[in-house]
C-alpha positions, 0 to 999 in steps of 0.5 A: 641398520648396519653394524658400525656408525661409520656405515650409517652416515651416508644414510644419515647424509641422504635422509637428514643433510641437516644433522651432520654436514660432514663425515669428519664431524660425525666420525670424531664424535661417534666412530672413535677413530684410530690411526693406522699404518693405512690411514684413519680406521673408522670402524670403531664406535663411541658414544653409542647412546648419544647416537641412539637418541639422536637417530630415534628422535630425528630419523627412526620410525619404529612401530610394533607389528601389532600396530601395523598388522592390519595394513599389511597384505595377506601372505601370497605364495606361489611357485615360479617355474624357470625354464632351463635347458639341458646344457646349463643342467649339465653345467650345473651337475659338473659343478656340483660333482667337482664341489663333492670331489673337493669336500671329500678330499678335505 
């Protein structure tokens, strides 16, 4: 999940359109909107506990690792080599040297 209530509205709308039909309804209840010089700021939050209960009862599925561990495949590790030509290597080295020079100036 993301950090602010306003950021999860689209996920709620996709997964459960019957829960909230309009962002305005959701926003007024859970984002504590504030008027700013650039319009309405929806980045706040309010009624967090209520939103958690709503999400937990209607959207979220939460399982412990111990409950699903037997369903997970074993770890696979592999090394993947990617071809790279000399011109690309030269460009990378040039950029790295510029970064090092810039760092020394700081």
